[in-house]
N, C-alpha and C positions, 0 to 999 in steps of 0.2 A: 504494500500500500504506500501512500505518500510518505509515511514516516520512514519506511525502509529506503525508498529512493532518495530521500534527503540525507541519507548517510548518518542517521542517528543510532549508533549501535545499541545503546541501552534501551531504545524503543524498538529497534529492528528485531531484537531477540524475541519480542512478542509475536512476530510475524513469521518465524522460521520453523514452525512445526513441520516436520518432515512428512513425507507420504504416509498416509494411514493413521494420522492423529485421530482421536476419538470421533471428531466430526466428519472424517473422511472415510471411515471404514465401511459404512452401510451395515448390512446384517451379515456377520460371519460366524454365527453360532447355529447354523442351519442343519448340521449333518451328523450322522453317526460315524463311528470308526469304520464300519464296513463301507460306507459310501466314500469315505476318504481313501481307503485302500483301493477302491475301484478306480479312482482318479489316478492313483500312483501307478496303475498298470500301464500308463503311457510311457514309463521309463523301462528301458531294456535291462538295466543292471544297476547294482549298487557299487559305487566306486569307493576306493580307499582314499579318503580325503587327505590324510596326512602323507600318504605315499605320493600323491599327485601334486599337492600344494604345500608350500612353506608359508604358514600364516604369519604375517608381519604385525598385525594389530587391527584395532577397530577403527573404521573410518567414520561411522555414524550410525544412527538408529532412528526409526520413526515408530509410529504406533503399530505397524504391521511387520516391519522388517529390520534386520540388522545387516550392515555392510562391512565386510572385512577386507583389508588389503592383504594380498598374498602374491607369491611368486609361483608361477606355473613351472614346476621342475622339468617337465618334458620340453617345453618351448623356451624356457629361460626368460619369460616376460612377466612384468608386474601386471596383475589384474585386480579387479574388485569382485568379491563374491557376495552376493545378496541372498540371505536366508530369511525364511519366515520366522517370526517369533515363536517360541515354544508354546505360547498360549493358544496358537492356532493349529496345534498338532493334530486335531481331528476335524478340522473344518474343511469340508470339500469345497465350499464356496470361496473361502480364502485362498485355497490352493488353485482353484480355477482362475481367480483374478490374478494370482501370481504368474500362472502360466500364460495368461492373456498378455500380461506385461512383456514377458519374454518373446512371445510370438509377434507382438506388435512392433517392438524395437528391431527384432531380427529381420523383419520384412523391409526395414528402412536401411538405406545406405547413403548417408550424408555426413559431411564434415562437421555439421553443427548438431548432430544427434549422437549421444553415447552409443557405442556399438555393443551388441550382444554377441559373444562368441559361441556360447552353448548353454544348455541347461542340463544339469546332472542331478543324480540322487545319491546321497551318502547316508551313512548311519545316523547322521545328525539331521537329515531331512533333505528336501529338494533345495537346490540353489541355482542361481543364475550367475554365469561367468561373464563379466562385463569389462569393457575398456576401463582402465584406470586413468582418471583425469587428475593430474597432480597439483593443480592450482587452486583448489578449494572451490567455493561457490561464489555467485554474485554477491551474496550477503557478506561473505568475507571481504570481498573487494570494497564494498560500500563502508566497511568499518573504518576505512582510511578517509572517509568524507565523501561528499556528493561527487558524482562523475561529471566531467566536462560534457557539454552538450554534444560535441562531435563524437566523443567516445561512447556516450550513452546511445546515441542514434545508431552508431555502427554495430554495437552489441545487439540491440533489438532487431535491427535489419537482418543480421545473421540468424538470429533465433527464428524470425519470420520465414527465412529461406528454408530452414529445417521443417517448420510447421507446414509450409506449402507442400513439401514432398509428402509429409504424413497425410495431409488432407487429400492429396491426389490419390492416395491408396485407401481412402475411407476411414482414416484413423484420426480421432479427435482426442487431444491430450486431456483436457478438463481440469488441470491443476497447474497452470502456468504461474510461477512466482519466483522471486530471486533465489530461494533455497533450492529450486529444481533446475537452475541454470548453472552448470559447472564451468569453470574457467581453466584453460590450459595455462602453462607458464608463459606461453607466447601471446596470451590474451584472446584466444579463440573460445567463444562460448559454445557449450554443448548441452542440449536439452536432455534432461534425465527424468526418471520416475514416471513411466507410462503406466503405472499400476492402476490408475483410474481411467485409462483410455477406453473410449468406446470404439470398437471395431465393427463397422457395419456388416462385414462379411461373417462375423461371429454372432453378434447379438441382434442383428437386423435393426440397429438403432434404438433398441428399447432399453430402458433403465427400470430396475425394480421399483415398483410403487413404494413411496415412503423412504427410499434410500437417499442419504445425504452424501453428495460427492463433492470433492474439492476442499478448499480451505476457507473457513468462514471469514477471515479477515483479508 
């Protein structure tokens, strides 16, 4: 909101709830363990997380997910691993939304959208393997004060370029905010957190009645 874009960190913190804060979750308590296991059948195998990845630490967390920094031992590259929170361990709807996020981003290929490399299942649960963006978020950048007009316009124009590609494929993000715009060290913005995305080809443009999506502020 206006407080965030004015670069007021003590106020901006109020606006940086990550994807899946209480007001963004919708209903995720819908299912039984059996239904959750049926959704998991989409995965072919359970991988050894520690054998494949060297976990470096926690990058952040929201109301529905936790993101870890890790090194892919096989490829030697740094990645971000996004896991569902333990409290959603038997919610088929939460898992479906999680998988929708992975499929939505994986279908996009644009320099201003965080890339998804793959989705795997470990003993810890399903997780998304994503591009690691090392420069923090737009919120972090704004902590240094308000952006100059030229830089702000450049960032937003690049984000709009990414959104244009998503819209061409029938994907609507539905939670655009500074916390969901990651920045590379070169200053390139990358749109992240498509967990609330509406994908026309998947849900035919329908949203569950009574669901609250997005961030309230």
